[in-house]
Phi, psi and omega in degrees: 000135182275166180298318181293328177291319178297316179295318181293338176269320185290316183300311178296325178295317177297317178299321178295316179298312179299317179297319179296316178298316179297320179296316178297315179299315179298320177299319177296320180293321178296315178298318179296317179295320179296317177297319179296317178298315180296321177295317178298321178295317178296320178296317179298318178296317178298318178296321178296315179300314181296321179298311181292322177297317178298316178300317180297313182294328176294321176293317182294334177298335182279349178144170182294126186308319180303322181280324185286341181296344178286345179264115187305318180295317180293315180301318179301314180297318181295312182289328175296320175299314180298319180295318180293317176302315180301314180303312182291327174294311182302326182264015170080012181275319178274136177297138180304319181302312181293316181296325177299315178301317180294323181282336170297318175297319180296320178298322178290329177294325177281349184261178174074192187294331180264357186304314182293318178295320178296318179295320179299317178299317180294319179298324177298317177296311182300321180298321184278324195240355185235027180301334182260014181226072186298332178299323179292316178301312181298315180302308183289331173296314180296319179297318179298312180300318178297315180296320184290329188252359187273348178074230188302147190302314182297318178295316178300315181299318178294319179295322177296314179301315179295318180299314182297314181300313180293321183296312183290327177297326182272332191240000185300134177255162174296153181302126175055037178287000000 
């Protein structure tokens, strides 16, 4: 075998080895970047949950929500919080599990002796501020009907959980679309 034949075989083999090593290295970097992206997404979701929870507790410090809804400024803040939470849920930022827990509370808020008054307050907000977001109107209308007709709390809670899971599977939008 001549020198030029050895070189013509060796150079492509070295190039193949170098390419394979580079490919493996790039694959490792892609996996590392994907894990980093997923961790950042989880952190962002956790921060969103904490932010909304904090906003709710600051409102709740001012008094019991059923009573505070009679105050227009407080009611506006409460319903604005619900609308913002819904937007982030609808666009996949809030975890379905957490939003389900919050909507179980909302269904109980729509139920009982104050349920109709609470719904009326919410409808006033929706009438003024969500004319361009029909999915939100539809969602809260369906939640209200479910809360109103489901009876006992455990059954209502299960129906709300099922409703939320089915709703997001059918209606989830891309983040910030």
